[in-house]
NUVEX-328464 format. One record per residue (C-alpha): y, z, x; residue in three letters. Coordinates in Angstrom, 1 decimal, padded with zeros to 4 digits. Each point is the difference from the previous one (the first is absolute). Layout:
NUVEX-328464
<py: Y&pz: Z&px: X&residu: ALA>;
...
This chain:
NUVEX-328464
<py: 004.7&pz: 010.4&px: -026.7&residu: MET>;
<py: -003.7&pz: -000.9&px: -000.6&residu: VAL>;
<py: -002.3&pz: 002.9&px: -000.9&residu: ASP>;
<py: -002.9&pz: -001.0&px: 002.3&residu: PHE>;
<py: -002.3&pz: 002.7&px: -001.4&residu: ASP>;
<py: 000.5&pz: -001.4&px: -003.5&residu: LEU>;
<py: -000.6&pz: -003.5&px: 001.2&residu: GLU>;
<py: -003.4&pz: 001.1&px: 001.4&residu: ILE>;
<py: -000.8&pz: 001.9&px: -003.2&residu: LYS>;
<py: 000.8&pz: -003.2&px: -002.1&residu: ASN>;
<py: -002.4&pz: -002.1&px: 002.0&residu: ALA>;
<py: -002.8&pz: -001.3&px: -002.3&residu: ARG>;
<py: -003.5&pz: -001.4&px: 000.7&residu: SER>;
<py: -000.8&pz: -003.6&px: -000.8&residu: ILE>;
<py: -002.5&pz: -000.5&px: -002.8&residu: ASN>;
<py: -002.9&pz: -002.1&px: 001.2&residu: ILE>;
<py: -002.7&pz: 001.8&px: -002.1&residu: LYS>;
<py: -000.3&pz: -002.8&px: -002.5&residu: GLU>;
<py: -000.4&pz: -002.7&px: 002.6&residu: ILE>;
<py: -003.7&pz: -000.8&px: 000.3&residu: GLU>;
<py: -001.0&pz: -002.1&px: 003.0&residu: LEU>;
<py: -002.8&pz: -001.6&px: -002.0&residu: SER>;
<py: 002.6&pz: -001.6&px: -002.4&residu: GLN>;
<py: 003.2&pz: -000.2&px: 002.0&residu: TYR>;
<py: -000.2&pz: -000.7&px: 003.7&residu: ILE>;
<py: 002.6&pz: 001.8&px: 002.0&residu: ILE>;
<py: 000.5&pz: -000.3&px: 003.7&residu: ASP>;
<py: -002.0&pz: 002.8&px: 001.6&residu: ASP>;
<py: 002.8&pz: 001.0&px: 002.4&residu: ASN>;
<py: 002.5&pz: 000.3&px: -002.8&residu: ILE>;
<py: -002.4&pz: 002.1&px: -002.1&residu: LYS>;
<py: -000.6&pz: 002.3&px: 003.0&residu: LYS>;
<py: 003.7&pz: 000.4&px: 000.7&residu: SER>;
<py: 000.6&pz: 001.0&px: -003.6&residu: ILE>;
<py: -002.9&pz: 002.5&px: 000.0&residu: ILE>;
<py: 001.3&pz: 001.5&px: 003.2&residu: LEU>;
<py: 003.5&pz: 000.2&px: -001.4&residu: TYR>;
<py: -001.3&pz: 001.8&px: -003.1&residu: ASN>;
<py: -001.9&pz: 002.4&px: 002.3&residu: THR>;
<py: 003.3&pz: 000.7&px: 001.8&residu: ALA>;
<py: 001.7&pz: 000.7&px: -003.3&residu: ILE>;
<py: -002.7&pz: 002.7&px: -000.7&residu: GLY>;
<py: 000.6&pz: 001.5&px: 003.4&residu: GLU>;
<py: 003.8&pz: 000.2&px: -000.7&residu: VAL>;
<py: -000.7&pz: 002.3&px: -002.9&residu: LYS>;
<py: -001.9&pz: 002.3&px: 002.3&residu: LYS>;
<py: 002.7&pz: -000.1&px: 002.7&residu: GLY>;
<py: -002.3&pz: -001.5&px: 002.7&residu: ASN>;
<py: 002.7&pz: -002.3&px: 001.4&residu: PHE>;
<py: -002.0&pz: -000.7&px: 003.2&residu: ASP>;
<py: -002.9&pz: -001.3&px: -002.0&residu: LEU>;
<py: 002.5&pz: -002.0&px: -002.2&residu: VAL>;
<py: 001.4&pz: -001.7&px: 003.1&residu: ILE>;
<py: -003.5&pz: -000.8&px: 001.3&residu: ASN>;
<py: -001.0&pz: -001.5&px: -003.4&residu: ASP>;
<py: 003.1&pz: -002.1&px: -000.2&residu: LEU>;
<py: -000.4&pz: -001.3&px: 003.5&residu: LYS>;
<py: -003.5&pz: -001.1&px: -001.0&residu: LYS>;
<py: 001.3&pz: -001.6&px: -003.2&residu: ALA>;
<py: 002.6&pz: -002.0&px: 002.0&residu: LEU>;
<py: -002.7&pz: -001.1&px: 002.5&residu: SER>;
<py: -001.6&pz: -001.8&px: -002.9&residu: TYR>;
<py: 003.2&pz: -001.2&px: -001.6&residu: ASN>;
<py: 003.0&pz: 000.3&px: 002.3&residu: GLU>;
<py: 002.5&pz: -001.2&px: -002.7&residu: GLY>;
<py: -000.9&pz: 002.8&px: -002.4&residu: PHE>;
<py: 003.6&pz: 001.1&px: -000.7&residu: THR>;
<py: -000.9&pz: 003.0&px: -002.2&residu: GLU>;
<py: -002.1&pz: 001.4&px: 002.9&residu: ALA>;
<py: 002.8&pz: -000.6&px: 002.5&residu: ILE>;
<py: 002.4&pz: 001.8&px: -002.3&residu: LYS>;
<py: -002.2&pz: 003.0&px: -000.5&residu: LEU>;
<py: -000.7&pz: 000.2&px: 003.7&residu: MET>;
<py: 003.8&pz: 000.2&px: 000.8&residu: GLY>;
<py: 000.5&pz: 002.7&px: -002.6&residu: LEU>;
<py: -002.9&pz: 002.0&px: 001.4&residu: CYS>;
<py: 001.5&pz: -000.3&px: 003.5&residu: TYR>;
<py: 003.2&pz: 001.5&px: -001.4&residu: VAL>;
<py: -001.9&pz: 002.9&px: -001.5&residu: ASN>;
<py: -001.7&pz: 000.6&px: 003.4&residu: MET>;
<py: 003.5&pz: -000.1&px: 001.7&residu: LYS>;
<py: -001.1&pz: -003.0&px: 002.2&residu: GLU>;
<py: 003.3&pz: -001.7&px: -000.6&residu: TYR>;
<py: -000.3&pz: -002.7&px: 002.6&residu: LYS>;
<py: -003.3&pz: -001.2&px: -001.5&residu: LYS>;
<py: 001.5&pz: 000.2&px: -003.5&residu: ALA>;
<py: 003.0&pz: -002.1&px: 001.1&residu: GLU>;
<py: -002.3&pz: -002.6&px: 001.6&residu: LYS>;
<py: -002.1&pz: -000.2&px: -003.1&residu: THR>;
<py: 003.0&pz: -000.4&px: -002.3&residu: PHE>;
<py: 001.3&pz: -002.8&px: 002.2&residu: LYS>;
<py: -003.3&pz: -001.8&px: -000.6&residu: LYS>;
<py: 000.3&pz: 000.6&px: -003.7&residu: LEU>;
<py: 003.5&pz: -001.4&px: 000.1&residu: ASN>;
<py: -001.4&pz: -003.5&px: 000.9&residu: LYS>;
<py: -001.4&pz: -000.3&px: -003.6&residu: ASP>;
<py: 002.6&pz: -001.5&px: -002.4&residu: ILE>;
<py: -001.1&pz: 002.4&px: -002.8&residu: MET>;
<py: 000.5&pz: 003.1&px: 002.1&residu: TYR>;
<py: 002.9&pz: -000.8&px: 002.3&residu: ASN>;
<py: 002.5&pz: 001.9&px: -002.1&residu: GLU>;
<py: -002.3&pz: 003.0&px: -000.4&residu: LEU>;
<py: -000.8&pz: 000.0&px: 003.7&residu: ALA>;
<py: 003.7&pz: 000.0&px: 000.9&residu: ASN>;
<py: 000.5&pz: 002.9&px: -002.3&residu: GLU>;
<py: -002.9&pz: 001.9&px: 001.6&residu: TYR>;
<py: 001.4&pz: -000.6&px: 003.5&residu: MET>;
<py: 003.5&pz: 001.2&px: -001.1&residu: GLN>;
<py: -001.4&pz: 003.2&px: -001.5&residu: SER>;
<py: -002.3&pz: 000.5&px: 003.0&residu: LEU>;
<py: 003.0&pz: 000.0&px: 002.3&residu: SER>;
<py: 001.7&pz: 002.7&px: -002.1&residu: ILE>;
<py: -003.2&pz: 002.0&px: -000.1&residu: LYS>;
<py: -000.5&pz: -000.2&px: 003.8&residu: LYS>;
<py: 003.5&pz: 001.4&px: 000.5&residu: SER>;
<py: -000.5&pz: 002.9&px: -002.4&residu: MET>;
<py: -003.3&pz: 000.9&px: 001.7&residu: ASP>;
<py: 001.6&pz: -000.1&px: 003.4&residu: GLU>;
<py: 002.5&pz: 002.6&px: -001.1&residu: CYS>;
<py: -002.8&pz: 002.3&px: -001.2&residu: ILE>;
<py: -001.8&pz: -000.5&px: 003.3&residu: THR>;
<py: 003.0&pz: 001.0&px: 002.0&residu: VAL>;
<py: 000.4&pz: 003.2&px: -002.0&residu: THR>;
<py: -003.7&pz: 000.9&px: 000.7&residu: GLU>;
<py: 000.5&pz: -000.7&px: 003.7&residu: ILE>;
<py: 003.0&pz: 002.4&px: 000.2&residu: VAL>;
<py: -002.1&pz: 002.7&px: -001.7&residu: LYS>;
<py: -003.0&pz: -000.6&px: 002.3&residu: ASN>;
<py: 002.1&pz: 000.0&px: 003.2&residu: VAL>;
<py: 001.5&pz: 003.3&px: -001.0&residu: SER>;
<py: -003.4&pz: 001.6&px: -000.7&residu: ASN>;
<py: -001.5&pz: -001.3&px: 003.3&residu: ASN>;
<py: 002.9&pz: 001.4&px: 002.0&residu: LYS>;
<py: -000.5&pz: 003.4&px: -001.5&residu: LYS>;
<py: -003.8&pz: -000.1&px: 000.7&residu: LYS>;
<py: 000.6&pz: -001.0&px: 003.6&residu: GLN>;
<py: 002.6&pz: 002.8&px: 000.5&residu: TYR>;
<py: -002.3&pz: 002.7&px: -001.5&residu: ASN>;
<py: -002.9&pz: -001.2&px: 002.2&residu: LEU>;
<py: 002.1&pz: 000.2&px: 003.1&residu: ALA>;
<py: 001.2&pz: 003.5&px: -000.7&residu: ILE>;
<py: -003.5&pz: 001.1&px: -000.8&residu: TYR>;
<py: -001.3&pz: -001.4&px: 003.3&residu: SER>;
<py: 002.7&pz: 001.8&px: 002.0&residu: LYS>;
<py: -000.9&pz: 003.4&px: -001.6&residu: ARG>;
<py: -003.7&pz: -000.5&px: 000.7&residu: ASN>;
<py: 000.7&pz: -000.8&px: 003.7&residu: ILE>;
<py: 002.1&pz: 003.2&px: 000.4&residu: VAL>;
<py: -002.6&pz: 002.2&px: -001.6&residu: ILE>;
<py: -002.8&pz: -001.5&px: 002.1&residu: SER>;
<py: 001.9&pz: 000.6&px: 003.3&residu: LEU>;
<py: 000.6&pz: 003.7&px: -000.9&residu: VAL>;
<py: -003.7&pz: 000.6&px: -000.8&residu: ILE>;
<py: -001.0&pz: -001.7&px: 003.2&residu: PHE>;
<py: 002.3&pz: 002.2&px: 002.1&residu: MET>;
<py: -001.3&pz: 003.2&px: -001.6&residu: VAL>;
<py: -003.6&pz: -001.1&px: 000.6&residu: VAL>;
<py: 000.7&pz: -000.8&px: 003.7&residu: ILE>;
<py: 001.8&pz: 003.4&px: 000.4&residu: ALA>;
<py: -002.9&pz: 001.9&px: -001.5&residu: GLY>;
<py: -002.6&pz: -001.7&px: 002.2&residu: VAL>;
<py: 002.1&pz: 000.6&px: 003.2&residu: SER>;
<py: 000.3&pz: 003.8&px: -000.7&residu: ILE>;
<py: -003.8&pz: 000.5&px: 000.5&residu: ASN>;
<py: 000.4&pz: -001.1&px: 003.7&residu: TYR>;
<py: 002.6&pz: 002.7&px: 001.0&residu: PHE>;
<py: -000.8&pz: 003.4&px: 001.5&residu: TYR>;
<py: 000.4&pz: 003.0&px: -002.3&residu: GLN>;
<py: 003.0&pz: 001.2&px: 001.9&residu: GLU>;
<py: 001.9&pz: -003.3&px: -000.5&residu: THR>;
<py: -000.9&pz: -000.4&px: -003.7&residu: ILE>;
<py: 002.8&pz: 002.3&px: -001.2&residu: GLN>;
<py: 002.5&pz: -002.0&px: 002.1&residu: GLY>;
<py: -001.3&pz: -003.2&px: -001.4&residu: VAL>;
<py: 000.3&pz: 001.3&px: -003.5&residu: PHE>;
<py: 003.6&pz: 001.1&px: 000.8&residu: THR>;
<py: 000.8&pz: -003.4&px: 001.3&residu: LYS>;
<py: -001.8&pz: -001.6&px: -002.8&residu: PHE>;
<py: 001.9&pz: 002.0&px: -002.6&residu: ASN>;
<py: 003.3&pz: -000.7&px: 001.7&residu: THR>;
<py: -001.1&pz: -003.7&px: 000.1&residu: SER>;
<py: -000.9&pz: 000.2&px: -003.7&residu: ILE>;
<py: 003.4&pz: 001.5&px: -000.9&residu: GLN>;
<py: 001.8&pz: -002.6&px: 002.0&residu: GLY>;
<py: -002.1&pz: -002.7&px: -001.6&residu: GLU>;
<py: 000.7&pz: 001.4&px: -003.5&residu: GLN>;
<py: 003.7&pz: 000.0&px: 000.8&residu: LYS>;
<py: -000.3&pz: -003.6&px: 001.3&residu: ASN>;
<py: -002.0&pz: -000.9&px: -003.0&residu: ASN>;
<py: 002.7&pz: 001.3&px: -002.3&residu: LYS>;
<py: 002.6&pz: -002.0&px: 001.8&residu: MET>;
<py: -002.5&pz: -003.0&px: 000.0&residu: HIS>;
<py: -000.6&pz: 000.5&px: -003.7&residu: ASP>;
<py: 003.7&pz: 000.1&px: -000.6&residu: SER>;
<py: 000.5&pz: -003.2&px: 002.0&residu: ASN>;
<py: -003.0&pz: -001.6&px: -001.6&residu: GLU>;
<py: 001.4&pz: 000.8&px: -003.5&residu: GLU>;
<py: 003.3&pz: -001.5&px: 001.1&residu: THR>;
<py: -001.9&pz: -003.0&px: 001.3&residu: TYR>;
<py: -002.1&pz: -000.3&px: -003.2&residu: ILE>;
<py: 003.2&pz: 000.1&px: -002.1&residu: ASN>;
<py: 001.5&pz: -002.6&px: 002.3&residu: SER>;
<py: -003.2&pz: -002.1&px: -000.5&residu: ASP>;
<py: 000.2&pz: 000.3&px: -003.7&residu: GLU>;
<py: 003.6&pz: -001.1&px: 000.0&residu: ASP>;
<py: -000.9&pz: -003.0&px: 002.2&residu: GLU>;
<py: -002.9&pz: -001.0&px: -002.3&residu: VAL>;
<py: 002.2&pz: 000.3&px: -003.1&residu: LEU>;
<py: 002.6&pz: -002.1&px: 001.7&residu: MET>;
<py: -002.6&pz: -002.6&px: 000.9&residu: GLN>;
<py: -001.3&pz: 000.1&px: -003.6&residu: GLU>;
<py: 003.5&pz: -000.4&px: -001.4&residu: ASN>;
<py: 000.7&pz: -002.9&px: 002.4&residu: THR>;
<py: -003.2&pz: -001.8&px: -001.1&residu: VAL>;
<py: 000.6&pz: 000.7&px: -003.7&residu: SER>;
<py: 003.6&pz: -001.3&px: 000.3&residu: ASN>;
<py: -001.3&pz: -003.2&px: 001.6&residu: GLY>;
<py: -002.7&pz: -000.5&px: -002.6&residu: GLU>;
<py: 002.5&pz: 000.9&px: -002.7&residu: TYR>;
<py: 002.3&pz: -002.8&px: 001.1&residu: LYS>;
<py: -002.9&pz: -002.4&px: -000.2&residu: ASN>;
<py: -000.9&pz: 001.3&px: -003.4&residu: MET>;
<py: 003.6&pz: -000.5&px: -001.1&residu: GLN>;
<py: 000.0&pz: -003.6&px: 001.3&residu: ASN>;
<py: -003.3&pz: -000.7&px: -001.8&residu: ASN>;
<py: 001.4&pz: 001.4&px: -003.2&residu: LEU>;
<py: 003.1&pz: -002.1&px: 000.4&residu: ALA>;
<py: -002.3&pz: -003.1&px: 000.5&residu: ASP>;
<py: -002.0&pz: 001.0&px: -003.1&residu: THR>;
<py: 003.2&pz: 000.3&px: -002.0&residu: LYS>;
<py: 001.2&pz: -003.4&px: 001.3&residu: LEU>;
<py: -003.4&pz: -001.5&px: -000.9&residu: ASP>;
<py: 000.3&pz: 001.6&px: -003.5&residu: SER>;
<py: 003.5&pz: -001.3&px: -000.4&residu: ASP>;
<py: -001.0&pz: -003.4&px: 001.1&residu: ASN>;
<py: -002.9&pz: 000.0&px: -002.4&residu: TYR>;
<py: 002.3&pz: 000.9&px: -002.9&residu: LYS>;
<py: 002.5&pz: -002.6&px: 001.1&residu: ASN>;
<py: -002.7&pz: -002.6&px: 000.0&residu: ASN>;
<py: -001.1&pz: 001.0&px: -003.5&residu: ILE>;
<py: 003.6&pz: -000.4&px: -001.3&residu: VAL>;
<py: 000.4&pz: -003.3&px: 001.9&residu: SER>;
<py: -003.3&pz: -001.3&px: -001.5&residu: MET>;
<py: 001.0&pz: 000.9&px: -003.5&residu: LEU>;
<py: 003.4&pz: -001.7&px: 000.5&residu: LYS>;
<py: -001.8&pz: -003.2&px: 001.2&residu: ASP>;
<py: -002.4&pz: 000.1&px: -002.9&residu: ALA>;
<py: 002.9&pz: 000.3&px: -002.5&residu: GLU>;
<py: 001.9&pz: -002.9&px: 001.7&residu: GLU>;
<py: -003.1&pz: -002.2&px: -000.1&residu: PHE>;
<py: -000.5&pz: 000.8&px: -003.7&residu: LEU>;
<py: 003.6&pz: -000.8&px: -000.8&residu: ASN>;
<py: -000.3&pz: -003.3&px: 001.9&residu: ASN>;
<py: -003.2&pz: -001.0&px: -001.8&residu: GLY>;
<py: -002.2&pz: 000.4&px: 003.1&residu: ASN>;
<py: -002.6&pz: 002.0&px: -002.0&residu: TYR>;
<py: -002.9&pz: -000.4&px: 002.4&residu: GLU>;
<py: 001.9&pz: 001.6&px: 003.0&residu: LYS>;
<py: 001.3&pz: 002.8&px: -002.2&residu: ALA>;
<py: -003.5&pz: 000.7&px: -001.3&residu: ALA>;
<py: -001.5&pz: -000.1&px: 003.5&residu: SER>;
<py: 002.5&pz: 002.7&px: 001.2&residu: ILE>;
<py: -000.5&pz: 002.2&px: -003.0&residu: LEU>;
<py: -003.8&pz: -000.3&px: 000.2&residu: ILE>;
<py: 000.1&pz: 001.1&px: 003.6&residu: SER>;
<py: 001.9&pz: 003.1&px: -001.0&residu: MET>;
<py: -002.3&pz: 001.1&px: -002.9&residu: LYS>;
<py: -001.8&pz: 002.7&px: 002.0&residu: SER>;
<py: 003.2&pz: 001.5&px: 001.6&residu: ASN>;
<py: 001.4&pz: 003.4&px: -000.9&residu: SER>;
<py: 003.5&pz: 000.0&px: -001.4&residu: PHE>;
<py: 002.6&pz: 002.5&px: -000.9&residu: ASP>;
<py: 001.0&pz: 000.1&px: -003.7&residu: ASP>;
<py: 003.0&pz: -002.3&px: 000.4&residu: GLU>;
<py: -001.9&pz: -002.6&px: 002.1&residu: THR>;
<py: -003.0&pz: 000.1&px: -002.4&residu: LYS>;
<py: 002.3&pz: -000.7&px: -003.0&residu: MET>;
<py: 001.4&pz: -003.0&px: 001.9&residu: LYS>;
<py: -003.5&pz: -001.2&px: 000.9&residu: PHE>;
<py: -001.4&pz: 000.4&px: -003.5&residu: ASP>;
<py: 002.9&pz: -001.9&px: -001.5&residu: LYS>;
<py: -000.5&pz: -003.0&px: 002.4&residu: LEU>;
<py: -003.8&pz: 000.1&px: -000.6&residu: TRP>;
<py: 000.4&pz: -000.1&px: -003.8&residu: GLN>;
<py: 002.3&pz: -003.0&px: 000.4&residu: SER>;
<py: -002.9&pz: -002.0&px: 001.5&residu: LEU>;
<py: -001.7&pz: 000.1&px: -003.4&residu: LYS>;
<py: -000.6&pz: -002.3&px: -001.9&residu: PRO>;
<py: 002.3&pz: -002.9&px: 001.0&residu: ASN>;
<py: -000.2&pz: 000.2&px: 003.8&residu: SER>;
<py: -003.8&pz: 000.6&px: -000.2&residu: LEU>;
<py: -000.7&pz: -003.1&px: -002.0&residu: TRP>;
<py: 002.3&pz: -002.1&px: 002.2&residu: ILE>;
<py: -001.9&pz: 001.0&px: 003.1&residu: ILE>;
<py: -003.4&pz: -000.4&px: -001.7&residu: TYR>;
<py: 000.8&pz: -003.4&px: -001.4&residu: ASN>;
<py: 001.1&pz: -001.2&px: 003.5&residu: ASP>;
<py: -003.3&pz: 001.3&px: 001.4&residu: GLY>;
<py: -002.1&pz: -001.5&px: -002.8&residu: ASN>;
<py: 001.7&pz: -003.4&px: 000.5&residu: LYS>;
<py: -000.8&pz: 000.0&px: 003.7&residu: LEU>;
<py: -003.5&pz: 001.1&px: -000.7&residu: TYR>;
<py: -000.6&pz: -002.9&px: -002.4&residu: LYS>;
<py: 001.3&pz: -002.3&px: 002.8&residu: GLN>;
<py: -002.6&pz: 001.5&px: 002.3&residu: LYS>;
<py: 002.8&pz: 001.4&px: 002.3&residu: LYS>;
<py: -002.0&pz: 003.2&px: 000.3&residu: TYR>;
<py: 001.8&pz: 001.5&px: 003.1&residu: LEU>;
<py: 003.4&pz: -000.3&px: -001.7&residu: GLU>;
<py: -001.3&pz: 001.2&px: -003.4&residu: ALA>;
<py: -001.7&pz: 003.1&px: 001.4&residu: LEU>;
<py: 003.0&pz: 002.3&px: 000.7&residu: PRO>;
<py: 001.6&pz: -000.8&px: -003.4&residu: LYS>;
<py: -003.2&pz: 000.8&px: -001.8&residu: LEU>;
<py: -000.5&pz: 003.3&px: 001.9&residu: ILE>;
<py: 003.6&pz: 001.0&px: -000.8&residu: ILE>;
<py: -000.5&pz: -000.7&px: -003.7&residu: ALA>;
<py: -003.1&pz: 002.1&px: 000.0&residu: SER>;
<py: 001.8&pz: 002.9&px: 001.7&residu: GLU>;
<py: 003.0&pz: 000.0&px: -002.4&residu: ILE>;
<py: -002.1&pz: 000.6&px: -003.1&residu: ASP>;
<py: -003.8&pz: 000.7&px: 000.5&residu: PRO>;
<py: -000.4&pz: 000.4&px: -003.8&residu: LYS>;
<py: 000.7&pz: -003.6&px: -000.8&residu: LEU>;
<py: -002.4&pz: -001.7&px: -002.4&residu: ASP>;
<py: -000.3&pz: -002.8&px: 002.6&residu: LEU>;
<py: -001.1&pz: 002.4&px: 002.8&residu: MET>;
<py: -003.7&pz: -001.2&px: -000.1&residu: PRO>;
<py: 001.2&pz: -003.6&px: 000.5&residu: TRP>;
<py: 002.7&pz: 000.9&px: 002.6&residu: ILE>;
<py: -002.5&pz: 002.1&px: 002.0&residu: THR>;
<py: -002.5&pz: -002.9&px: -000.1&residu: PHE>;
<py: 002.8&pz: -002.4&px: 001.1&residu: GLN>;
<py: 000.8&pz: 002.2&px: 003.0&residu: ILE>;
<py: -003.7&pz: 000.1&px: 000.9&residu: GLY>;
<py: -000.1&pz: -003.8&px: -000.1&residu: MET>;
<py: 003.1&pz: -000.3&px: 002.1&residu: CYS>;
<py: -001.6&pz: 002.1&px: 002.7&residu: TYR>;
<py: -003.3&pz: -002.0&px: -000.3&residu: LYS>;
<py: 001.8&pz: -003.3&px: 000.3&residu: GLU>;
<py: 001.9&pz: 001.2&px: 003.1&residu: THR>;
<py: -003.3&pz: 001.1&px: 001.6&residu: ASN>;
<py: 000.7&pz: 003.8&px: -000.3&residu: ASP>;
<py: -003.4&pz: 000.9&px: -001.5&residu: ASN>;
<py: 000.4&pz: 003.7&px: 000.6&residu: ASP>;
<py: 003.0&pz: 000.4&px: -002.3&residu: ASN>;
<py: -001.5&pz: -002.6&px: -002.4&residu: ALA>;
<py: -003.0&pz: 002.2&px: -000.5&residu: LEU>;
<py: 002.2&pz: 003.0&px: -000.6&residu: ILE>;
<py: 001.9&pz: -001.7&px: -002.8&residu: TYR>;
<py: -003.1&pz: -001.6&px: -001.6&residu: PHE>;
<py: -001.7&pz: 003.4&px: 000.0&residu: ASN>;
<py: 003.2&pz: 001.4&px: -001.7&residu: LYS>;
<py: -000.4&pz: -002.6&px: -002.8&residu: VAL>;
<py: -003.7&pz: 000.8&px: -000.4&residu: LYS>;
<py: 000.4&pz: 003.8&px: 000.1&residu: ASP>;
<py: 003.4&pz: 000.5&px: -001.7&residu: ASN>;
<py: -000.3&pz: -002.8&px: -002.7&residu: TYR>;
<py: -003.8&pz: -000.4&px: -000.6&residu: PRO>;
<py: 000.6&pz: -001.2&px: -003.6&residu: LYS>;
<py: 002.5&pz: -002.7&px: 001.0&residu: SER>;
<py: -000.9&pz: -003.7&px: 000.2&residu: GLN>;
<py: 000.8&pz: 000.1&px: 003.7&residu: TYR>;
<py: -002.6&pz: 002.6&px: 000.9&residu: ALA>;
<py: -002.8&pz: -002.6&px: 000.0&residu: SER>;
<py: 002.2&pz: -002.4&px: 002.1&residu: ASN>;
<py: 000.6&pz: 002.8&px: 002.5&residu: ALA>;
<py: -003.8&pz: 000.6&px: 000.3&residu: ARG>;
<py: -000.5&pz: -003.6&px: 000.7&residu: MET>;
<py: 002.7&pz: 000.0&px: 002.7&residu: MET>;
<py: -001.6&pz: 003.1&px: 001.6&residu: ILE>;
<py: -003.3&pz: -001.9&px: 000.1&residu: SER>;
<py: 001.6&pz: -003.1&px: 001.5&residu: GLN>;
<py: 001.7&pz: 002.1&px: 002.8&residu: ILE>;
<py: -003.3&pz: 001.6&px: 000.7&residu: GLY>;
<py: -001.6&pz: -003.4&px: 000.5&residu: ASN>;
């Protein structure tokens, strides 16, 4: 399962500091989108995800194909628990050939995360329902007692006022009747209190029964959600095992490109010890023979100017071993493939990688020239 928080933490700004408009002309909209993206990266570190989303939306308004901005937006939506927006954003990211495997992985992990969060929410609902019931019950009992006390006080006040209107000779009789009435009232009150206590206990039992009924219903839902989560988790593990099996079969059959594509898409996954050993073994088997076969196929197509066919092979080669001595040249080739297929946004990303990561290579000056051409 993807660690979305770690994915956000690993997001890096794009270095455009060395690009001077007086020397290398870059499209203003692309430059603005990169600046806004870098601003968003700064806000991520502060935890201001609302501002991050606003900056990314602005960046995409200048450059709607800016895949890194789309990716970061989806990750931020996950952090904000706006899962529907996150899923929609990842589906948009899935349209890019470079990101379709990663986008699928994001959506798969998002599904599991949603199920886990639903279980937590159900538990909180059960707790809140129980607390609210108790508050309502206490308030009802408190109100009943206040009403009884107010009625008794009112009766005493009325009786006191009425006494002043009787003749002296009838006062004693009134007091006698009043005392008798009070005694009778006290007796009735005792019986009433006893009945009320019985009624209160009955109410408590009824409330507790209602609470238990609600809790049981919510508990069943929680159990169902937990079962769904386990099912999703089991499916996820089964998918991992199936993907590793497919990769191994492709390697054994000499279909190195498909095997590498599967393994590259799994690089950011979390594995148990046994699965990780299996993955590492398959990954190491890609180097060096499979890597060079894939690259040579891509390089041949590149020289034939079949850029669209060469692109995925060159990208795969660069992913298998980023420390290759040929990386400055391969990175430049990828940029050229994007440029020749009219994807200037990604072309600029790779030309800037050549310029920034390999400034002393012979391809750095060529990358600057390409950046200038795209700007014009």
